[in-house]
C-alpha positions as CSV (number, residue, x, y, z in Angstrom):
1,M,-22.2,11.1,15.1
2,E,-20.8,8.0,16.9
3,S,-21.6,5.8,14.0
4,S,-19.4,8.0,11.8
5,L,-16.4,8.0,14.0
6,P,-14.8,4.9,12.5
7,E,-15.1,6.2,9.1
8,A,-13.8,9.6,10.2
9,F,-10.8,8.0,11.8
10,I,-10.0,5.7,8.7
11,A,-10.3,8.8,6.5
12,A,-8.2,11.2,8.6
13,T,-5.4,9.0,9.9
14,G,-2.0,9.3,8.4
15,A,-1.5,5.5,9.1
16,L,-1.8,3.2,6.1
17,L,-4.9,1.1,6.7
18,A,-5.8,-1.8,4.4
19,V,-7.8,-4.9,4.5
20,I,-6.7,-7.8,2.4
21,A,-9.0,-10.7,1.5
22,A,-7.9,-14.4,1.7
23,D,-7.1,-14.4,-1.9
24,G,-5.0,-11.3,-1.7
25,R,-7.4,-8.9,-3.1
26,I,-7.7,-5.4,-1.5
27,L,-11.0,-4.9,0.2
28,L,-10.2,-1.5,1.8
29,A,-7.6,1.0,1.3
30,N,-7.8,4.3,3.3
31,P,-6.9,7.7,2.0
32,A,-3.3,7.4,3.3
33,V,-2.8,4.1,1.3
34,Q,-4.2,6.0,-1.8
35,R,-1.8,8.9,-1.3
36,F,1.1,6.6,-0.7
37,T,0.5,4.4,-3.9
38,G,-0.7,7.3,-6.0
39,R,-3.9,5.3,-6.8
40,S,-7.6,6.1,-6.5
41,P,-10.0,3.7,-4.7
42,E,-11.1,2.4,-8.0
43,E,-7.6,1.5,-9.0
44,L,-7.0,-0.2,-5.6
45,L,-10.1,-2.1,-4.6
46,G,-10.2,-5.7,-6.0
47,R,-6.5,-5.6,-7.0
48,F,-4.0,-8.0,-5.6
49,F,-2.0,-6.2,-2.9
50,W,1.3,-7.6,-4.2
51,E,0.7,-5.9,-7.5
52,V,0.5,-2.5,-5.7
53,W,3.1,-2.1,-3.0
54,V,5.0,-5.2,-2.6
55,L,8.5,-5.4,-4.0
56,P,8.9,-8.1,-6.7
57,E,11.5,-10.0,-4.8
58,H,9.1,-10.2,-1.7
59,V,5.9,-11.2,-3.6
60,E,6.1,-14.9,-2.6
61,L,6.9,-14.1,1.0
62,A,3.8,-11.7,1.1
63,K,1.5,-14.3,-0.3
64,D,2.7,-16.8,2.1
65,A,2.3,-14.5,5.1
66,V,-1.3,-14.0,4.1
67,A,-2.1,-17.5,3.6
68,R,-0.5,-18.5,6.8
69,A,-2.5,-15.8,8.7
70,I,-5.8,-17.1,7.2
71,A,-4.9,-20.7,7.8
72,T,-3.8,-20.3,11.5
73,G,-6.0,-17.3,12.5
74,T,-2.9,-15.4,13.7
75,A,-1.0,-12.6,11.9
76,H,2.3,-11.3,13.1
77,P,3.8,-7.7,13.1
78,Q,6.2,-7.2,10.0
79,E,8.4,-4.6,8.6
80,A,9.2,-4.4,4.9
81,D,9.9,-1.9,2.1
82,W,6.7,-0.7,0.2
83,I,6.8,0.7,-3.3
84,T,5.4,4.2,-3.5
85,G,3.4,5.7,-6.3
86,D,6.5,7.3,-7.9
87,G,8.4,4.0,-7.8
88,G,10.4,4.8,-4.7
89,R,10.8,2.6,-1.6
90,R,9.7,3.4,2.0
91,R,10.1,1.3,5.0
92,V,6.8,0.4,6.7
93,A,6.2,-1.2,10.0
94,M,3.0,-3.2,9.9
95,H,0.6,-4.4,12.7
96,N,-1.4,-7.2,11.3
97,D,-4.8,-8.8,12.6
98,V,-6.8,-11.5,11.2
99,L,-10.6,-10.7,10.6
100,C,-13.1,-13.4,11.3
101,D,-16.8,-13.6,10.2
102,C,-19.7,-14.4,12.7
103,S,-18.8,-18.1,12.7
104,G,-15.3,-17.4,13.6
105,R,-13.9,-18.4,10.2
106,P,-10.9,-16.0,9.1
107,Y,-11.5,-14.2,5.9
108,A,-9.2,-11.2,5.7
109,V,-6.1,-9.7,7.2
110,A,-6.2,-6.0,8.4
111,T,-3.0,-4.0,8.2
112,L,-2.1,-0.9,10.0
113,G,1.2,0.4,8.5
114,I,3.4,3.2,9.7
115,D,6.1,4.8,7.5
116,V,9.3,4.4,9.6
117,T,11.8,5.3,6.8
118,D,13.0,8.5,8.4
119,Q,13.2,7.0,11.8
120,R,15.2,3.9,10.6
121,Q,17.6,6.2,8.6
122,R,18.1,8.3,11.9
123,E,18.9,5.1,13.8
124,A,21.2,3.9,11.1
125,R,23.1,7.3,11.3
126,L,23.3,7.1,15.1
127,H,24.5,3.6,14.9
128,Q,27.1,4.4,12.4
129,R,28.2,7.4,14.4
130,A,28.5,5.3,17.4
131,E,30.7,2.7,15.7
132,T,33.0,5.1,13.8
133,D,35.9,7.4,14.6
134,R,34.7,11.0,14.4
135,L,37.8,12.3,12.7
136,T,38.3,9.7,10.0
137,G,34.9,8.2,9.6
138,I,36.3,4.5,9.9
139,P,35.5,2.1,12.7
140,H,37.1,2.9,16.0
141,R,38.8,0.8,18.6
142,G,35.6,-0.4,20.3
143,T,34.1,-1.5,16.8
144,L,37.4,-3.4,16.1
145,F,37.4,-5.2,19.4
146,D,33.7,-6.3,18.7
147,A,34.7,-7.7,15.4
148,L,37.9,-9.4,17.0
149,R,35.6,-11.1,19.6
150,R,33.4,-12.5,16.8
151,H,36.3,-13.8,14.8
152,L,38.1,-15.3,17.8
153,D,35.0,-16.7,19.3
154,P,36.1,-20.3,20.5
155,V,32.8,-21.9,19.2
156,D,31.8,-19.8,16.2
157,G,34.8,-18.0,15.2
158,A,37.2,-18.9,12.3
159,G,40.2,-16.8,13.4
160,C,41.6,-13.7,11.9
161,A,44.9,-11.8,11.3
162,V,45.6,-8.1,12.2
163,L,48.1,-5.7,10.9
164,F,49.1,-3.1,13.4
165,C,50.1,0.1,11.7
166,D,52.0,3.0,13.5
167,L,52.7,6.1,11.4
168,D,56.4,7.2,11.3
169,R,57.3,10.8,11.7
170,F,53.7,11.9,12.5
171,K,54.6,13.8,15.6
172,L,56.9,15.9,13.5
173,V,54.0,16.9,11.3
174,N,51.9,18.0,14.4
175,D,54.8,19.9,15.9
176,D,55.8,21.6,12.6
177,H,52.5,22.3,10.9
178,G,49.9,22.0,13.6
179,H,47.0,19.7,14.6
180,G,44.9,20.8,11.7
181,V,47.4,19.5,9.2
182,G,47.8,16.4,11.4
183,D,44.2,15.7,11.3
184,H,43.9,16.1,7.6
185,L,46.8,13.6,7.2
186,L,45.2,11.0,9.5
187,S,41.9,11.3,7.4
188,E,43.9,10.8,4.2
189,V,45.7,7.7,5.7
190,A,42.3,6.2,6.5
191,V,41.2,6.8,2.9
192,R,44.2,5.1,1.4
193,L,44.0,2.1,3.9
194,G,40.3,1.8,3.1
195,A,41.1,1.6,-0.6
196,L,43.2,-1.6,0.1
197,A,40.7,-3.5,2.1
198,R,38.7,-6.2,0.5
199,P,35.0,-6.8,1.3
200,G,34.9,-8.3,4.9
201,E,38.1,-6.7,5.9
202,I,38.1,-3.9,8.5
203,V,40.3,-0.8,8.7
204,A,40.0,0.8,12.2
205,R,41.7,3.7,14.0
206,F,43.1,2.3,17.1
207,G,44.0,5.6,18.6
208,G,46.2,8.6,17.9
209,D,48.4,7.7,14.8
210,E,47.8,4.0,15.0
211,F,45.7,1.9,12.6
212,V,44.6,-1.7,12.6
213,L,43.5,-3.9,9.6
214,L,41.5,-7.0,10.3
215,V,41.7,-9.9,7.8
216,P,39.3,-12.7,8.4
217,G,40.7,-16.2,8.4
218,D,44.4,-17.2,8.3
219,D,45.4,-16.3,4.8
220,A,49.1,-15.7,5.3
221,G,49.6,-14.7,1.7
222,R,47.0,-12.0,2.0
223,V,48.5,-10.7,5.2
224,S,51.9,-10.6,3.7
225,T,50.6,-8.8,0.5
226,L,48.6,-6.4,2.5
227,S,51.6,-5.4,4.6
228,V,53.5,-4.5,1.3
229,L,50.6,-2.5,0.0
230,V,50.1,-0.6,3.2
231,T,53.8,0.3,3.4
232,A,53.7,1.5,-0.2
233,A,50.5,3.4,0.0
234,L,51.7,5.4,2.9
235,A,55.2,6.1,1.5
236,T,53.5,8.3,-1.2
237,P,53.6,12.0,-0.1
238,F,50.3,13.5,1.2
239,E,49.2,16.8,-0.3
240,T,48.3,19.3,2.5
241,S,47.9,23.0,2.9
242,C,51.5,23.1,3.8
243,G,52.6,21.3,0.6
244,A,53.5,17.6,0.1
245,L,54.4,15.8,3.3
246,S,56.0,12.5,3.6
247,I,55.6,10.1,6.6
248,G,56.1,6.3,6.8
249,V,54.6,3.3,8.6
250,S,55.7,0.5,10.7
251,V,53.6,-2.6,10.4
252,G,53.4,-5.7,12.6
253,A,51.2,-8.6,11.8
254,A,49.9,-11.4,13.9
255,V,47.4,-14.3,13.3
256,G,44.9,-15.2,15.9
257,R,43.2,-18.6,16.4
258,P,39.7,-19.2,17.9
259,G,39.9,-19.0,21.6
260,E,42.7,-16.3,21.8
261,T,41.7,-13.0,23.3
262,P,41.5,-9.9,21.2
263,D,44.0,-8.2,23.6
264,D,46.5,-10.9,23.3
265,L,46.3,-10.8,19.4
266,I,46.6,-7.1,19.4
267,A,49.6,-7.2,21.9
268,R,51.4,-9.8,19.5
269,A,50.8,-7.6,16.5
270,D,51.9,-4.5,18.4
271,R,55.2,-6.2,19.4
272,A,55.8,-7.3,15.9
273,M,55.2,-3.7,14.7
274,Y,57.8,-2.3,17.3
275,G,60.2,-5.0,16.2
276,S,59.9,-3.7,12.6
277,K,60.3,-0.2,13.6
278,T,63.5,-1.0,15.7
279,H,65.0,-3.0,12.9
280,R,64.4,-0.3,10.4
281,R,65.9,2.3,12.6
282,R,69.0,0.2,13.2
283,R,69.4,-0.4,9.5
284,T,69.0,3.3,8.8
285,A,71.6,4.1,11.4
286,G,73.9,1.6,9.9
287,D,73.5,3.0,6.4
288,R,74.3,6.5,7.6
289,G,77.4,5.0,9.3
290,D,78.6,3.3,6.2
291,R,78.2,6.6,4.2
292,R,80.4,8.4,6.8
């Protein structure tokens, strides 16, 4: 019975067990590998492993990994996507060991693979949830400050600009129509701002009715254009359960250089935003006075 235990384990385990010869041919593929690849033992044994489960773009890397393992006698853990029998992709974590003959000469690599696709997807969802605002689904304040620290790093950073956006008349929406409508409006604001952002730019909810857009580098023209686009995008009425509602936005911009702190950059953009808001209020009051 003891002599059959290894064979019983290899046959019963759900782990993907395979032995790859020095030339890349499959010497052993347990039933789990057969089910994963949708191939019989006859279709697997003697074939090059990169023709079975390795992605086309990873073939050369896979060949090199086996060659290095045989040459050095050491194989390292890896994680990669494998091709399934139906052409799909699954993430597999691999523990690899080099097999040696009685003279100590490496002749094959043994792989024990575990399908970690579902686990990695759960981790990705948890990571995303930890970095995003629960109401709007965009990055929250903490994620924004992490990005600011990277861009403003005195050694590796290249600087960045921020647009601090404060919604106008949003409190009236909450007071007149309730927080449910207000929450819907905030979510729609996030969608509109996200549609304006280019790859690499970040739209974050700073808190309450305040949003921040981060623009990498010091492109003053992009910052100016984005400010105009933001103002126009949020001037268009929002459709809600209470009908079309109009708000506005006050925008303040500031450019940060490597070595500046995120707090200082945000504070400068915040002051610029309040300056813009105050100027507009005075202009509006003046226009009303002229009409009287």
